[in-house]
C-alpha positions in Angstrom: 0.0 0.0 0.0 1.2 3.4 -0.8 1.4 5.2 2.5 2.6 8.4 0.9 -0.6 8.7 -1.1 -2.7 8.0 2.0 -0.7 10.5 4.0 -1.2 13.2 1.3 -5.0 12.6 1.2 -5.1 12.8 5.0 -3.2 16.0 5.0 -5.6 17.4 2.4 -8.4 16.5 4.7 -6.8 18.3 7.6 -6.1 21.4 5.6 -9.7 21.3 4.2 -11.1 21.5 7.7 -8.6 23.9 9.2 -10.2 27.1 10.4 -7.0 28.9 9.4 -7.6 28.4 5.7 -9.9 30.6 3.7 -12.6 29.5 1.2 -10.3 29.9 -1.8 -7.8 27.5 -0.3 -10.3 25.0 1.0 -12.3 25.0 -2.3 -9.2 24.2 -4.3 -8.4 21.3 -1.9 -12.0 20.0 -2.2 -11.9 20.2 -6.0 -8.7 18.1 -5.9 -10.4 15.5 -3.6 -13.4 15.4 -5.9 -11.1 14.6 -8.9 -9.3 11.9 -6.9 -12.6 10.4 -5.8 -14.0 10.4 -9.4 -10.9 8.7 -10.7 -10.9 6.0 -8.1 -14.6 5.4 -8.6 -14.1 4.9 -12.3 -11.2 2.5 -11.7 -13.2 0.5 -9.1 -16.2 0.2 -11.5 -14.0 -1.7 -13.9 -12.2 -3.8 -11.3 -13.2 -7.5 -10.9 -14.5 -8.9 -7.7 -12.3 -11.2 -5.6 -12.9 -14.1 -3.2 -12.9 -12.7 0.3 -13.4 -9.2 -0.9 -16.7 -8.5 0.9 -15.3 -9.9 4.1 -12.3 -7.6 3.9 -14.5 -4.6 3.1 -16.7 -5.4 6.1 -13.7 -5.7 8.4 -11.7 -2.7 7.1 -13.9 -0.3 5.2 -17.6 -0.7 6.0 -17.2 -0.6 9.8 -18.4 2.7 11.2 -15.6 4.8 12.6 -14.8 8.4 12.8 -12.0 9.8 10.6 
């Protein structure tokens, strides 16, 4: 897993919610996150399913937790 990518996205989330940033800065960050989300969604739509995938999703992604 690319920890650098996850770190960058997490930092974008922190900056997006920072009260020290103005709307111009946060809007730019939000647009970048929307573009990343769109690209990932398109890739995942084409991706095949795998054995054990739903179990992994339930254990790692679908559980309710606060970011």
